[in-house]
C-alpha positions in Angstrom: 23.1 194.1 136.6 21.0 197.2 136.8 18.0 198.3 135.0 16.8 201.8 133.9 13.1 202.5 133.8 12.5 205.0 130.9 8.7 205.5 131.3 5.5 203.7 130.5 6.9 200.3 131.4 10.0 200.7 129.2 13.0 199.3 131.0 16.4 198.5 129.6 19.6 196.9 131.2 22.3 199.4 131.9 24.9 197.4 130.0 22.8 197.7 126.8 22.8 201.5 127.0 25.0 203.1 124.2 24.1 206.6 125.2 21.4 209.0 126.6 20.8 212.2 124.7 18.9 215.4 125.3 16.3 215.6 122.4 16.1 219.4 122.3 19.8 219.9 122.0 20.8 217.1 119.8 17.9 217.5 117.4 19.3 220.8 116.4 22.0 219.0 114.4 21.1 218.0 110.9 23.0 214.8 111.5 21.1 213.7 114.6 18.0 214.4 112.6 19.1 212.1 109.8 20.0 209.4 112.3 16.7 209.6 114.1 14.9 209.5 110.6 17.0 206.4 109.8 16.2 204.6 113.0 12.6 205.3 112.5 12.5 204.0 108.9 14.3 200.9 110.1 11.7 200.3 112.8 14.1 200.8 115.7 12.2 203.5 117.4 10.2 202.8 120.6 8.2 205.4 122.6 8.2 205.1 126.4 5.2 207.4 126.8 2.5 209.2 125.1 4.0 212.5 126.5 6.3 214.7 124.6 9.8 213.2 124.6 12.6 215.0 126.3 15.4 212.5 125.7 16.2 209.4 123.7 18.3 206.3 124.7 20.3 204.3 122.3 20.5 200.7 123.1 22.2 197.8 121.6 22.0 194.1 122.7 22.0 190.7 121.0 23.1 192.4 117.8 20.0 194.5 117.6 19.9 198.3 118.0 16.9 200.3 119.3 16.2 203.9 120.0 13.7 204.7 123.0 12.1 208.1 123.2 11.6 208.9 126.9 9.6 211.7 128.6 12.3 212.0 131.2 15.2 214.5 131.0 18.7 213.3 130.8 19.4 214.4 134.4 16.6 212.3 135.8 17.9 209.2 133.8 21.4 209.8 135.0 20.2 209.9 138.7 18.3 206.7 138.1 21.5 204.9 136.8 23.5 206.2 139.5 21.1 205.1 142.2 20.2 201.8 140.6 16.5 202.7 140.6 
């Protein structure tokens, strides 16, 4: 089992990751904005840093969903997953 560090102490298990998304690209869609707003309203959003988020990671485990805003870009997160960092 591997873990992915998302910033500011936020760590998730790789088997709980549903997807990693670039916030700039995906937030251009009204559907993504609605999804993000729904997650925020449901209390499912966590922030992995005080910095401006560049990506978000959707996780699901033990029947719970959470969305984590990360200051790292998707390329950095992908490298971390592949290297096991």
